N, C-alpha and C positions, 0 to 999 in steps of 0.2 A: 183459540189460535195456538198452534204449536210451532216452536222454533226447531229448525233442523240442526242437530248436533253433528259436528264433523266426525267422520268415520276415522277411528284410530288407525285401522289398518291402512286406509288410503293415505293418511298423512305420513305414516311410517314408511310406506313404500315410496312415496314421493320424495321424502328426504333421502332414503337410500339410493333412489335412482339418480338424484342430483349429485349426491356424494360420489357415486360410482362414475358418473359422467365426468366430474371434475378430476377424480383420481385417474381415470383412463386417459383423459386429455394430457395430464401432466406426465403420465408414463410414456405416451407417444412422443411428447415433446422433450423428454428428459435428455436425449443426446444434444439438444440445442439450447438447453436452459443455461448452461455455463456461459456459452458465447453470447446469449441474449442478455444475461445480467451484465457481462462486461461491456457489451455494446450500449446498454442503457446508461451505465455509469459514465462511459466516455461521452455520449451525446449530451447528457445533463451537465457534465462538467465543462464541455467545450461549446455549449450552445451560444453564449455571447460572442465567441470567436466566429462561429458560423454566420451570425448576423452581421458582423463587421465585414467578413469576406463577401457576403451577399451585397452589401452596400457598395463595395468596391467593384463588384461585377454588374453594376447598374440595376440592382434590385432583382436579378434573376436567380432563382434558387438552384437550377440544375448545374450551372458552372461552379457555384459555391460548394455544392455537394461534391462535385468532382474534385475540386481543389482539396477539400478537407479529407476526402477518402484517399486520395493519392498521398497526402501528407501522413495520414495514419498508417497507410501501407508502408511508406518509407520508414516511419518510426518503428514499426514492428518487424519488418523483414530485413531492412538494410543493415542495422547493427548486428543482427544474427549472422548475416552473410559475411560482413566485414570481419567479425570475430573468427568465424570458421576459416576464412581465407587466410587471415594472419596466422592462425594456429597451424593450419596445414602447410603454410609456406615456411614455417620455422620449426618443423618437426626435428630436423637435424640439430639445430641449435638447442632445442629443448632436451634432446637426448644427451648432447655433450654436457649441458648444464646439470642434468641429473647424475651423469657419471662423475662429475667433479664435486658434487655436493658433499660426499663423505670426506673429501680432502680440504674443504674450506675451513679457515681458521678465523674466528672472531678476534678483534683487538680487545685489549683489556677494557673493562667498563670505565667510562669517564667518571672523574671524581665528583662532579656535580650531581650525578645520579643518586648518590648517597644522601644528598640534602633534600630530595623530593619528599614532601610530607607523606606519611602513612605507608607508602609502598616502596619508598626509595631503597631501603636496606635490603628488602627481600628481592627486589628486581636486580640490584647490583650483585647479590649473592648468587642468584640464578644465572645471571650473565657470566660471572666468573667461573661458575661450575661448568657452564657450557664451553667456555674457553679451554678449560683444563681437559674435559672429556672429549671435545670435538663433536662433530655431527654424526660420526659413525655409530656411536652407541644410541643416539637419539633415533637414527633411522632404523637400527636393529629393533628397538622397542616399538617403533611405529609401523614396522613391516606388516604385521597381521592386519592392522587397521587400513593400511594402504591397499592391501589385496582386497579387502572387503569393499573399499571405496571404488577400486577399479572394476570389480565385478558388478557393482551397482551401476556404474557409468556405462558399462558394456550392455547391461540390461536396458537402461534407459535410452541408449542410442537407437534402438529399434523403433521408438516412438517419435523419432524426429519428424518423419513424414506426417504423422498424425498432428504434431504440433503446428506444422505449416498449414495443414488443412484447417485447424482451429483458428489460426490467425486470419486466414482468408475468410472464414465464416464470420468472424468478428467484424471484419471490414465491410462485408456485404450487408450484414444486419445494421451496422452503423449507418451506412448509406441509406438504407430503407427508412430508418428512424429520422435521419436528417431531412429526408424528402418530405415526410408527413409529420414533422414534429408537432405542429400546432394541433393537428387532429388527434394524435396520440395523447398529448397533454390534456386536451379537452375531455377525452374519454376517461382518462385516469381521474381527473378532478370531478367529473360527473359521477363516476363510480364511488369516489370517496364521499361526495355530498349525499349520495343515496344511502351510504352506511351511517354517516355521522353528521349530516347537515353541514353547516359552515365550519364546524370543528374539523370535519374530515378534509374539507378543502384546505384548511390551514395546515393540516398535517402534510399534505402533498407538497405545498410550498416549502414547508420547513425541511422536508426530506431533500428537496432539490438544493436548498441552501447548504445543508449538511454535506451533501455530496461534493458541491463545488468548493466548500471550505476545506474539506479533507484533501481533495484533489490538488487544490492550490498549495496547501501546506506540505503534503507528503511528496508529491511529484516534483514541485519546484525545488524543495529542499534537496531531494535526491539528485536532481540535475545539477544544482549549484555545487554540492559536495563532490559528486563524481567528476565534474568538469575541473574544479580546482585541484582535486586529487590527481587527475590525469595530467594537468599542467605540471604539477610537482614531479610526477614520474618522468615526463618528457625532459624537464630541466635537468634532472639528475642523470637521465639516460638509462632508466630501468628497461630491460627487455620486455617485449609484449605489452607495451604501454596501452595500446588500443584495447586489447583483450582484457587487461586488468581494469581499465576504466569501465568497460561494459559490466564486468563482474561487480565493481563497486556500485554502479547504478542499481543493479539487481539487489545487492545486499542492503542498500539504502531504502529501496522500495519495501522490502520485507522487514524494515526496522532493525536490522542488525548493524548498520553503519559501515563506514569504509575502513574501520580500524584493522580488520583482518588482512586486507590487502596492503594497506599502508605500513603496518608493522613489519610484514614480510619484506616490503621494499626497503624499509629502514635497515633491517638486518643485512639485506643484500648490499646496501650502500656502505655500511660499516665494514663488511668483509671484503668488498671489492674495491671501493674508491677511497677508503680511509675515514678518519674521524670527522673531517671537515664536512664532506658531503653527507655523511651519516647523521651528524648533528643537525644540519639543515633539514634533512628529510624527517628527523624526529620532531623538530619544531613545527614543520609544515603539517605533519600528522596530527599533532595536538590541536593546531588551529582548525584544520579542516574537519577533524573528527568530533570536535565539541561545538561547532557553530550551529548544529541543528537544535541545540538546547534553547536558543533564543530565536532562531530564524523560523522554525516550524510553528511554534505557538503564535508568533506575530502574523504569519500568513494565514493560519487557520482562523484566527479571530477576525481577520479582515473579510473572510468569506462567509462565516457563520457566527452569529452572536449567541454562542452557547458556552456553558462552563467548560473551561479548558480540561479539567479533570475528566469530565464526561467524554469529551472527544478522544482524549488520550486512552482512556479505558476502552472505548469502542474500537480504536485502531488496534491496540494490542490484543484485546479479547477476540475481536473479529478475525484477526490473523491466526490466532491459535485455533479458533473454532471452525472457520471456513476456508482457511488458506489465504492466498494473496487477495482474492476478491473480497474477503472479509474486512480488509482495511477500509473499504468503502461501505460495506453492508453493516458492519458493527456500529459505527457512529450514527448511521441513519436509524437503526432499530432503537438504540439508546436515546437518541434525540426525540423520536416520536413518543416513546414510552415516558420519557421525562416531561415532555410538554403536556401530554395528556394528564399525567398525575398532577403536575403543577396547576393546570387549568381546573381540574376537578377540586383540588384543595382551595383554589381561589374562589371558585363558584360556591363552595360550601361556606366560605367565610363571608361572602356577600349576602347570604341569607340573613333574615332578621333573627338574631339569637334570642332565646328565652333565658334570661339571667336572673340572678337574685335581686339585681337592682330593679328589674321590672316588677318583681313581686313586692319589693319594698315600696315602690311608687304606688302600686295598687292599694297597699295597706294604708298609706298616708291619705289617699283620696277618700277611703271609706271613713277615716276619722274626720 
């Protein structure tokens, strides 16, 4: 009786055919992959909210999907439109402000600034040097960089329509995933179980928890910081408060924080309104700018029971590697890798070890 041996050529061609099919499919879908990844992250993070909206709609999925899709459309499109409208409506004021910028004079640095630990003396010296030299020299030094930034902005302006199309595609794909969420989840979990049995299913659940935890921590923290920062801008009367609030939210999402905007507003308050409002804005800046140090970890740990250092490394590393979407992809990849490694080590430790004690016990039994 002879056993048939698999043909090496047939196996190789089968693997190459499957690999080529997968690669071709990804190539065809590549224009939609970015939007699909964003839609997946949004659906996973907001799925509990969809279920609550569905209960309020009498258990019907279609109106709940419509409400969530309209809400997402408002979140993506409305702030962009409001910011553009505010910016275009105040072009004249912006031109006057830029024309007056070289003539602005800062007041002398407050005395208490010198008593700030570590950086107080250097900040006070830089402040007083800026008071003596004025903004004209600073603008002259920054002019080449400003021209480069203006050219880059002009180049990016052409992709505004493409950005709107991308937003619309995200909303459409999100609605599709909302409508058949259970079927999509069952397919993904079935595929994971096919790869790694129950361990694979657990990885899918863990990935969902990581996405929700990061979304809760990063997005909610960005909302709180930008809203509080915007309230401070409105109280002080800083121009373009709406636009600056939207910029703060974007900076908080990419983990840069609201300091860039709030420090500029503080300098404006000192030069325009005096030391009283300037000091208020400085204190407000310190409070709003540092609150993410305790708020974000607290929210992330509520959503995902993972080491905080792991999530933080995933957020920053994912942002550097993949852009803004890496904020969500990075923690998921690290969480799955960490859990697989931890499970592998735990499984190895549960095996019956062969130790010197066992050998000693065998020797005693012989005696």
